[in-house]
N, C-alpha and C positions, 0 to 999 in steps of 0.2 A: 791332839796331834792334827796338823793340817792334812787333809786328804790330798794325795798326789794328783797332779793334773794328768789328763790323757797323754800329753807329750812326755811327761816324766815316767809314766808307766811304759811307754814305748821304749824309752832309753834303758829302763831297768830290764826289759825283755831282751834288748840287744846287747846288754853287758853280761856275757856268759861267764860262768864260774869254772875254772879248770878242775878237772876230775882225774881219777886214776885212769891210766891208759886202758883201752879195751882192745884185746887182741893185738896189742902192739901199736895201735893207732892212738893219736892224741884224742882226748875226750873232754867234754864240757857239759855242764848241766845248765838248764834254762828254765825259766818260769813262764807261766801263762797268766796274764792279768786282764786280758779282754775276753769276756765270756758271754757273747751274745747267744750262743747255742751250745749244746753239749759237745759239739765237735770243735776241735782246734781250728782256728782260721788259717787257711793255707798260706796266706801271705806272711803270717807270723813265722811259720816254720821255714819258709823260703828265706826270709830276712835273717833269722837266727842261723841258718845253714851258711849264709854268706859270711856272717861274723865268725862262725866256727872255722871255716876255711881260711879266712883272712888272718886269724890268730896264729896260724901256722906258716905264714908266708912273710918274708921280709923283702923290701926294696921293689915290690911289684904291686900292681893294682888290678882288681877284678875287671875283666873285659867281657866275660860271658859265663852264664850258668845254664845248665840244662837239667831239669828236675822232673821227677815222677812222684806223684802222690799215690802211695801204695795202699794205705789203710787210713780210715778216719782217725784223727788224734783225739784223745780223751782229755778234756780240760782239767780233770781232777787228778791226773797222773803226771809224774815228773817226766821231763824230756831230757834224754841223753843224746848228745851229738858226738859223732866220731868223725875225725878228719884223717884220711889216709893219704900219705904223700906219694902220689903216682909218678911225679916228675918234678925235678928241680933243675931246670936248664938255665943258661945264661940269660935268655930273653923271656922265657915262659916258665910258669910253674902250674902244675895241675893237681887238683885235690878231688878225692871222692869223699863226699859227705853223706852220712846217714843220720836220721833221727830215729831213736829207739824208744819204745815204751814196753815195759815188761819183757825186755830183751828181744822184741820183735821190731824189725824195721817198718816204720810207717811212711818213710820218705827217703828218697835216694837221689843224689845229684852229682854231677861232674862240674867243677868250677875251674876256670882257666884265668890265670893272672899273667900280666905282661909288664916288663920293665919299661917305664915311660921312654919314648923315643920319638923321632921325627920321621915323616914320610909324606907322600903325596896325599892331598885331601880333596874330597868332593862330597856334596850332599845332593841327592836327587829328589828328596822328599821335602816339600815346602810346607811350612806352617800356615794353616788357613787364617783368614782374617776373622776374628771373633771379638765379642765384647770383652773389656777388661774384667778381671775377677772381682774387683772391689765393688762393682755395682750389681753383682749377682747375689741372689739369696744363698744362704748356707743350708745344709741339710736340716738343721734344727728349725729353720723357718718353715720347712715343709711338714715335718712330722714331729716337731718338738712337743706338741700338745696331744699327740695320739696316745691314748691311755692303754698302751700295750708294752710289756717289758722289753720285747725285742726292738720295737720302735724307739723306746726311750734310750736303750743302749746304743742304737745306731745314731741317734740324734745327739747324745751328750757324752758318750764314753769313748767313741772312736778318736784316735789321735790325729786323724787326717781330716783337714777342712776341705770338703769337696764342693765346688761351685759349678752347677750344671749350665752348660751352654745349650745342650739339647734339653728337651723337656724331661723332667725327672720321671722315674718309673716306680716310685714307692707304692703308690695307692691306686694307680690307673695306668692303662696303656698310653703310648705316645699318640695323641690325636692329630698331630701335625704331619706325621710322615711314617711310612713303614720301610724306609730305607735302613739297611743293616749297618747303621753308623751311630756312634755315640761320641760326644765331645765334652770334656770337663776340664776345669782347672783344679789343681790340688796342691797342698803343701801341709806340713805339720802346723798345728795351731800355734805353737810357741817355737822360739829359736832353739836349735839343738846345741846346747852347751852342757858341760859337765858340772859337777857340784860346786866347783870353784869359779864357774863362769867362763871357763876357757872353751874355745871351739872344739867340737868333736872331730874325729877322724873322717877323712874322705870315705873310708869303708863304711862308716855308720850312715853317712848320707846315702850311699848307694844301697845299703840294706833298707833304709827307710823308704827309698823310692820303690824298691822291690816289694816292700810291705804294702804300699799303696796300690801297686799295679795289679794286685789280685782282686781288688774290689769290683772291677768293672767289666771283665771280659765277656760275661754272659749278655750284657745289655744290647749289643748289636743284634743278636738273634732274637731277644725279646721284642725289640722294635720291629724287626722284619715280620714277625708272626703275630703282632698285635697283643703281646702279653706284658705282664708286669711282675714285680717281685713277689707280690702276695697272691699271684694267680693260683686258684684252687687246683690241687693235683700236680703242680709243677715240681719236678725233681731235677736237681742239678748238682754236679760235683766236679771239681777240677781234677783232670787226669794227669796233665803235665804242665810245665811252665818253662819257657825259655826266654832269656833276656840277654841282650847285647848292650853293653855300656860303651858308647862312642866317645863321650866327653864327660868331664867332671861336672857335677851340678849339685846345687844345694837343695835338700829336701824341705828346708824351711823357707824357701822362696818359691813363688808361684811357678808351676809347671803345667803345660797344656798337654792333655792326654787325648789322642784321637784314635778311635778304635773302629774297625769294621770287621765283618764276618763274610769271608768269601764262600763259605760252604757250610751246610748242615745236612746230615744224613745219618741213618742208622741209629738214631738216638744220641748222636754226638754233634757238636758244632765246633768250628775253628774260629778263633778270634786272632787278629793281628793289630798291633797298636804302635803308635809313634809318640814319643814324649819329647816335647820341645821346651826350652827355656824361654824367657820373655823376649830375648833378643832374636828368637826364631831359629836358634841352632838346634839340630836334632841331637839329643843327648842319650837316648836309649830307644831300643826297639824291643817289642814284646810279642810273643806268640804263645797261645794257649789253646789246648783242646779240652772241651768239657763234655761230660754227660749232660744231655738236654732231652728230657722226657716230658711229654704232655699227655694227659689222660685220653685225648681223642685218638691217639696213635697206639694205644695198648690193646 
C-alpha cells in the first residue's frame, strides 16, 4: 500500500466522522496523524474545530474564531469534538466548539459564521515586498539531513511547505537582526482535492490556513531575544489563538505570513500576524498569546 502524503494526512485529519451527540450537542471524532511530539499540535485541534463547527452550519462561512488551549492533547488518544449551536441568525451563526479527551475539555472555542454579503471595503495593512517563494529553500533543505527524529518529522512529515524570508531558527538564532518580526511563505505541498479529484470546500481551505498559522507565532519573540527552536531550557505553549478571515483564499497556493510581537512579559508573549495572498490582499489576521519561558529568568 502506498504511504499517504503529508497533504493527504492533513485532509484525513480535517474530514471528521459524525458521532453520537454529547449532551445534546453535535459531535464528531477526529484522528491525529502528525506526531512530532507526544502533545497534539495546537494548529491541528484548531483546524479540526473549524471543521466541526462548519459541519453544523449552512449557507454561511467562517469569519472568526477565538480559541483557548486548556490542556495538552495526547496524540495516542481519540479526539471528540462537540459543536453547540449558540445562535442561528439571518446573517450570522455562532458555535461553541470543544475538543475532548477522556471526557475532559482540552480546547474550547467560539466560532462565528456570516452569510456572504456586500459592504464598504478597505485594507490598511500592506503586504511587504519580499522575494518570491519559488526561489527560497524549503525546510527540508535546512534540516532534512539532521539525524534527529523531531527534525526528520518537521522536514518531511509536515503537510505545510514553509519558505523563510527571514532567517530560519531551527538550529541557530537569527544573526541578521533582533527585531521581533518573522516573515514566511506557506502553502500545502499538494493541491487540496478529494478522492475523486474534485476541489475541497472553502471551509477546508480556511481550516488548513488555520492549521499552518500555529507553526510560527513564537518566532518574533525568539528573534527579539536571540533564541532559536532548539534553545536549551526553552519552554513554550500556545495559550489562545484568534483568527479573523477577511477574504477567501486557497491553502494550496502561496500565502505570505508576516508576524510581529508587540510585547513579552511575565513568562508570556503576544504575537500578531497578517496573511496575504500573492496579489497583496489581506486574507486573514492572527493573534496568539504563548507561554514563553527561558532558564535565565527562572
